[in-house]
C-alpha positions in Angstrom: -0.1 0.0 0.0 1.2 3.3 -1.1 1.4 6.3 1.4 1.5 10.0 -0.1 1.6 13.0 2.4 0.3 16.4 1.3 1.6 18.8 3.8 1.5 22.5 4.2 1.2 25.3 6.8 -2.1 26.6 8.1 -4.2 27.8 5.0 -1.6 27.2 2.5 -4.1 25.3 0.1 -3.8 21.5 0.9 -7.5 20.8 0.5 -7.8 22.8 -2.7 -4.9 20.8 -4.1 -6.5 17.5 -3.1 -9.6 18.4 -4.9 -7.5 18.9 -8.1 -5.4 15.7 -7.4 -7.5 13.0 -6.1 -9.7 12.7 -9.4 -6.4 12.1 -11.3 -5.4 9.0 -9.3 -6.3 5.6 -10.6 -7.2 2.6 -8.4 -8.6 2.7 -4.8 -7.6 5.6 -2.7 -8.5 6.6 0.9 -7.9 9.9 2.6 -6.9 10.6 6.1 -7.7 14.2 7.2 -6.1 15.6 10.5 -7.7 18.5 12.0 -5.9 20.2 14.7 -8.9 21.5 16.6 -11.9 19.9 18.2 -14.2 20.3 15.3 -13.4 18.9 11.8 -14.1 20.8 8.5 -11.8 19.9 5.7 -13.1 16.4 5.4 -16.5 17.8 4.6 -14.8 19.7 1.7 -13.2 16.7 -0.1 -15.1 16.2 -3.2 -16.0 12.9 -5.1 -16.7 9.3 -3.8 -13.4 8.8 -2.0 -13.5 7.4 1.6 -12.4 10.0 4.1 -11.1 9.1 7.8 -11.0 12.2 10.0 -8.8 12.6 13.0 -9.2 15.7 15.0 -8.8 17.4 18.4 -4.9 17.0 18.1 -2.1 16.4 15.7 -1.3 12.9 14.4 2.4 13.7 14.7 2.1 14.0 18.6 -1.2 13.6 20.7 -3.0 11.5 17.9 0.0 9.3 17.0 -1.5 6.2 18.3 -4.9 6.9 16.8 -3.1 7.5 13.5 -1.2 4.4 13.5 -4.6 2.5 14.3 -6.3 4.3 11.6 -3.8 3.4 9.0 -4.1 -0.3 10.1 -7.9 -0.2 10.1 -7.9 1.2 6.5 -5.4 -1.4 5.3 -7.5 -4.2 6.6 -10.9 -2.8 5.7 -10.3 -1.3 2.2 -7.2 -2.8 1.0 -6.6 0.4 -0.9 -3.9 1.1 -3.5 -2.9 4.1 -1.5 -3.7 6.4 1.5 -3.3 10.1 0.9 -2.6 11.9 4.2 -3.5 15.6 4.7 -1.9 16.3 8.1 -2.9 19.3 10.2 -1.5 22.7 9.2 0.9 22.6 12.2 2.1 18.9 11.6 5.7 18.5 10.8 6.4 16.3 7.9 9.2 14.6 9.5 6.9 13.4 12.3 4.3 12.2 9.9 7.0 10.2 8.2 8.0 8.7 11.4 4.5 7.8 12.4 4.0 5.9 9.0 7.2 4.1 9.6 6.1 3.0 13.1 3.0 1.6 11.6 5.0 -0.3 9.2 7.6 -1.7 11.8 5.3 -2.0 14.9 1.9 -2.8 13.5 3.0 -4.8 10.6 1.2 -2.7 7.9 2.6 -3.3 4.3 3.1 0.3 3.3 5.7 2.2 1.5 6.0 6.1 1.5 6.2 7.5 -1.9 5.2 11.2 -2.5 6.0 13.8 0.1 4.3 17.1 -1.1 4.3 20.5 0.6 2.0 23.4 -0.4 3.7 26.7 0.3 1.9 30.1 0.6 4.4 32.3 -1.1 3.0 35.5 0.1 3.6 34.4 3.7 6.8 32.6 3.3 9.1 35.2 4.9 6.8 36.1 7.7 6.4 32.5 8.8 10.2 31.8 8.6 10.5 35.0 11.0 7.8 33.8 13.2 8.2 30.0 13.5 11.5 29.2 12.0 12.5 25.4 12.0 9.0 24.5 13.0 7.6 26.0 9.7 10.5 25.0 7.6 10.2 21.2 8.4 7.6 20.6 5.8 9.6 22.7 3.2 12.9 21.1 3.8 11.8 17.4 3.6 9.3 17.5 0.8 10.2 16.1 -2.8 7.6 18.3 -4.4 6.8 22.0 -3.6 3.6 23.5 -4.9 3.0 27.5 -4.5 -0.1 29.2 -3.6 -1.2 32.9 -3.5 1.3 33.8 -6.3 -1.1 36.4 -7.6 -0.5 38.4 -4.6 3.1 39.1 -5.4 4.9 40.9 -8.3 7.0 38.8 -10.7 10.1 40.1 -9.0 8.8 39.2 -5.5 7.9 35.8 -6.9 11.4 35.2 -8.3 13.0 36.2 -5.0 10.9 34.0 -2.8 11.1 30.9 -5.0 14.9 31.5 -4.8 14.8 31.6 -1.1 12.7 28.3 -1.0 15.2 26.7 -3.4 17.9 27.6 -0.8 15.9 25.8 1.8 15.4 22.6 -0.2 17.6 22.6 -3.3 16.7 19.0 -4.1 12.9 19.4 -4.3 11.0 19.8 -7.6 9.2 23.2 -7.3 6.2 23.9 -9.5 6.4 27.6 -10.2 3.0 27.9 -11.8 -0.5 27.9 -10.4 -1.3 24.3 -9.6 -5.1 25.1 -9.7 -4.8 25.4 -13.5 -3.4 22.0 -14.0 -5.5 19.2 -15.5 -5.3 15.5 -14.7 -2.8 14.6 -17.3 -0.4 17.5 -16.2 -0.7 16.5 -12.5 0.1 12.9 -13.3 3.1 14.0 -15.2 4.3 16.2 -12.4 4.0 13.4 -10.0 5.9 11.0 -12.4 8.8 13.7 -12.3 8.7 13.9 -8.5 11.3 11.5 -6.6 9.8 9.0 -4.2 10.7 9.2 -0.6 11.8 5.6 -0.5 14.3 6.1 -3.5 16.4 8.2 -0.9 15.1 7.8 2.5 16.3 10.4 5.0 17.1 9.6 8.6 14.4 11.3 10.6 15.7 12.3 14.1 14.6 15.9 14.8 13.2 16.4 18.2 11.1 19.7 18.8 8.2 20.9 20.9 4.9 19.3 20.0 2.4 21.3 17.9 -0.1 21.4 20.6 2.4 23.1 23.0 2.7 25.9 20.4 -0.5 26.4 18.8 -4.1 26.3 20.0 -7.6 26.1 18.3 -10.9 27.5 19.1 -14.2 26.1 17.6 -17.5 27.9 17.6 -20.4 25.7 16.4 -23.7 27.2 15.1 -22.5 30.8 15.4 -25.7 32.2 14.0 -26.5 34.3 10.9 -24.3 37.1 9.8 -24.8 40.0 7.5 -22.0 40.4 4.9 -20.7 43.5 6.5 -21.0 41.9 10.0 -19.0 39.0 9.0 -16.2 41.0 7.4 -15.9 43.0 10.5 -15.8 40.1 12.8 -13.1 38.4 10.7 -11.0 41.8 10.6 -11.2 42.2 14.3 -10.2 38.6 15.1 -7.2 39.0 12.7 -6.3 42.3 14.1 -4.1 40.9 16.9 -6.4 41.9 19.7 -7.2 38.4 20.6 -3.8 36.7 20.1 -1.6 35.8 17.1 -4.2 34.3 14.6 -2.9 32.3 11.7 -6.1 31.0 10.3 -9.7 31.2 10.5 -11.9 28.8 8.5 -15.5 27.5 8.6 -18.9 27.6 7.1 -21.4 30.4 8.2 -24.9 31.6 7.2 -25.0 35.0 5.6 -28.1 36.8 5.4 -29.4 36.9 1.9 -26.6 34.7 0.6 -26.9 31.3 2.2 -24.1 29.3 3.5 -20.7 30.7 2.8 -17.2 29.0 3.0 -14.7 31.2 4.9 -11.0 30.8 4.6 -8.6 33.5 6.1 -4.9 33.8 6.6 -2.8 36.8 7.5 -2.3 37.3 3.6 -5.8 36.6 2.2 -9.6 36.6 3.1 -12.0 34.4 1.0 -15.7 34.3 1.5 -17.3 32.2 -1.1 -20.6 30.5 -1.7 -20.4 27.0 -0.3 -22.1 25.4 -3.4 -19.7 27.3 -5.9 -16.7 24.9 -5.8 -15.2 26.3 -9.0 -11.4 26.6 -9.0 -9.8 28.8 -11.5 -12.9 28.8 -13.6 -13.3 24.9 -13.7 -16.5 23.4 -12.1 -15.6 20.5 -9.7 -18.1 17.7 -8.7 -20.5 18.3 -5.9 -19.5 17.4 -2.3 -19.8 13.6 -1.9 -22.7 12.4 0.1 -23.3 16.0 1.5 -25.2 19.1 0.5 -24.5 22.7 1.5 -27.9 22.9 3.0 -27.0 19.9 5.3 -23.6 21.1 6.5 -23.3 22.4 10.1 -22.2 26.2 10.4 -19.0 26.5 12.5 -15.9 28.8 12.6 -12.5 27.5 13.7 -9.8 29.9 14.7 -6.1 28.6 15.0 -3.2 30.4 16.3 -1.0 31.3 19.3 -2.0 32.8 22.6 -5.5 32.9 21.8 -8.0 34.7 24.0 -10.8 32.1 23.8 -13.7 33.8 25.7 -13.2 37.1 23.8 -13.0 35.3 20.5 -16.3 33.4 21.3 -18.0 36.7 22.3 -16.9 38.3 19.0 -18.2 35.6 17.0 -21.4 34.9 18.9 -22.3 38.6 19.7 
């Protein structure tokens, strides 16, 4: 059974990439989604008829390591898939995910091989996150075999060139796709994967010991926050991101907006996206509807992830 890992820091675009990539795969695929917070969301946004196993309220590289290994073994025994595609939480270190997979192989007897190590990098936040999180942030970039870039449109060509050169300095061996992966069709994605070296072709010794993610980051989930006006939602998101309530790195969720229905919210320090939940077009391409789910039946919730968060104040801000 093949293991592919799609990593990336908070809000980089992992789920967007998966919705492009999964339809291009042949054979039987199962997805493992890891949500850092107490409430899951990204599993609902995976499109198509691919089984998704969600692990949340922790990180599979630390507090959920045993659950993760158990999940891999259960998938192997129940589905006998050709591959598992793992989307770790945005704060999961790629090295730790690799170690956890290897433990499942060595200690639990799961017949697996790690192949593709992919990292999605938000180019517009690359320098800020290096300054803020250093080795913790760079882990995903340093150990990936393929680097995909997001939010390129926010930078000038000169800035893009400079940032990409800096990323090459961090990982000179990786294949870096410098275009917009959202524009790639299935054939182009398959060709890109064929060009990407497998982890097991040149396995690295993973021995890094760092502070667990749940000691650095925290998550707040507000379920059924009530209906917003468009102006009220934008004001709420702006205030939460202002720094008044701690260092907020990502806000994501589904909210009801008066007159517009349910909206999908994605916010990072570099971008704010509020889009109709039913409109899942990417770069002008219509994708398949959400598997076994409808926008009307999806629960509203907002999830805030960051450092030093003021939980009560954020709850009051969202629910006022």
